[in-house]
N, C-alpha and C positions, 0 to 999 in steps of 0.2 A: 463428468468431462468438462463442464464449464468450469469448474474450480480448478482441475488440472491445466486446463489451457490458460489460466490467468496467473499460473505459477510465477512467471518472470515479470511481473509488474515492477514498474520503478519504486513502488513502496515497499516492496518485499526486498530488494536489492539494497535499498537504503537501511532498512531494519537489520539485514543480517551483516552488513558492513558495521553497523553499529556495535553487534554482538561479537565480531571477527577477532578483537583483542582477546577475548576469552579462550580462543582456541587452544592457545599454547600454554594455559596455566598449569601450575605444578600439583603434584599429587597423585594418588593411585589413579589407575584406568576408570575404575567405576567412580571416583570422585570427581574426574574431570568430566565423564561423560554426565553426571549429575549436574554439574555447573553449566554445561552446555544446554541441556534440556530445560533447566529451570527458566532461562529467559524466554524460550518458546512457550513454556506454559503462561508467563506474563503476556506474552504477545497475544495468545488466544484469550487471555482473560479481558482484554480490551475489544478484541475483535468479536467475539461471540455476542455480547450483548447489543452491539449495534447491528450485526447480521439479523439476529434474532429479532430485533424490534423493526427492521425494516421489512423482514419477511411477514412478521404479523399484521403490519400495516397493509402491505400488498394483498394479503387474504383477506383483509376487511375491506379495503377500498375497491378492489377489484380492478377493471381495465381502465378506470378513469384517470389514471396517473400519467404524467407528461411521456413517460417512456413508451407507452402504448400507442403514441401518436403516429398514424400512417400518413400523415400530410407530406406530399411531394416536396423535395427541396427546389427551391427557386433561387436564381442570383439575387442577393440582396436581402435575403429573408432567412431567419432562423426559425426551425422548427421548434416546437415546445421540448422535444426530446434533447436537441442540440443545446437549448438554454440550459436544461438541466445538467447536461454533462459538462457543460463550461464553467458552471457555477462549482460544481462538485470538484472537478480536476483542477480547476483554476486555485481553489483554495487550498487543496491538498498540495499542489505544486509550490505556491508561495510559502507555505508552511515549512515544506522541506528544505526550501532555499534559505529561510530564516534560520531553522535549526543548524544547517550548514555554517552559517556565518557565526552562529553562537558557538558552535564547537571550536572555530578560530579565535573566538572571543573578540570578534569584530562588533558584535552586538551584545546586548544583555541576554544572559541565558534565562527565559522564562521559566524553566524549571529548576533552577539552582536552588531555591528555598524549600520547595517541596520535595526535591529529590533527596536533600539533607535528612530528611524525615523518613521518606518514602523511596529507597533507593531504585526500585523497580518501576517507578511511575512513568519514566521515559518509555520503557519498553511496552506499558499498557497503553500509553498513548499512540504509539506506533502501531499498535494492534486496533486501534480506533480507527486510525487513517486507513489500514488495510480493509478494514470492515465497511468504511465509507466507498470504497470503490464499487461496491455494489450498487450505490445509491445513483451513481453516474455512469455505470457500464452500459453502452448502448449495443454491444455486439449482437448479431443475430442469435448465437448459440445461446447466449443469455437471456436475450429477450424470450425465447422458447420457455426456459425455466421460470422466468417471471410470469408469462402468460398462464402456464399450468398452475402456478401458485395461486395467481389472481382469480382463475376460473373456479377453483376448488372452493372458494368463499370459506376457506378454513384457516384461521390465523396460526393455530398450532400447525397445520401442515406448512403453511408459509415459512414460519419462523424455522422448522426443522430443515426443509431444504435449503435455505439461505445459510444456515449454520454449516450444512454439510458442504456447500459451495465454498465457503470461506475456508474451511479447514482443507478442502482440496487445494485452495489457493495458496496453501504454504507447504504442503506435503514434500513436492519435489525439492525446493530450496531446502527444507530442513534436512532431507536425506542427503543432498549434495554438501551441505554444510557439515554434518556429521562425517562424510567421506573425507573431506578436506581436513577435518580435525584428525582423522586418524593418520593420514598420509603426511601432512605437513606441519602437524601441532608443535612440534618442538623446534622445528627451524623458523616457522613464524614468529614463536614467543621469542627466541633469541634476537631475530631481525627487529622486533618492537623494542626489545629491552635495551638494544644499543642506543636508542635515542627514544625517550618517551613520547616526544611530541608526534611521532610517527602515527600512533593510534588516533590521535585526535585528528591529524591530517586526512587518514584514511576514512575516518566517519564522516568529516567535513565533505569530502570530495564525493562520497557517495551521495550525500544528501544534496549538495548543489547540482550534480549533474544529474541526478533522478528528478529532482523539482524543476530544473530548468526545461528538462525535456518534457515532463508532464504537462507544465503550463504553455509551452511552445506548441506542443502537439495538439493538446486538446481546446486551447483558447487560440492563440494567433493563427495557427494552421487552420482550423476550422474557419474563422474569420476569411482567410484567404481563399478557401474552396468555396465558400459563398458569395465570393466578390464583394464583400464589404470592405475591405482592405485590398490594395494592390501592390504595396511595397514588399510583402513577404516573399522571399525566393521560393519557387515551386520547382518540382522536377516533373517533366511531362514525359511519362513513360506507362 
């Protein structure tokens, strides 16, 4: 349930937007399906090791990790759990913004050289970012799964449930992606082919929007709710 609840994270949206240009690829139906599923496999290849490693760490370390902090939030003070979330999501957000700018060729592409030899490396890296969401996610539903893994004292169990959570994190988006591929694949391919730069703009926009949202929501907004900064606009409701 925790994995399904996290399906529409910013990192997922950016990852699937990066794959979107493949939706309308030519070839037989089975060939197109294989080309669509292959990036998801590379995404999982980057996501699973991170999830398994953190799950094993939780199983070994127990409830001493910052995410188990029960300290009451006070104005002007950040709890250990908040600090961990800010660091993790702040880094993820800034990385996605940089990737978006790189897609527009406004900054150097950090993956240009390695992608020339290993074309699937960018998708593996996106999988790493999606797996890292587990390290920062402080939601109550996820914390219950985290506590169960920690209290088990079993690193193998921790690794298993964290991998299962991460797989659930992309399953709904994967199904929607395949549905869109079946309904609009040809039209999307024709739209992209009319102007090749559209694929880069689509990918860049997804990365920049998702990255900016992640950074503002998990870092700047959190500082505002703790009354550490006062200039960030907050909606009272």
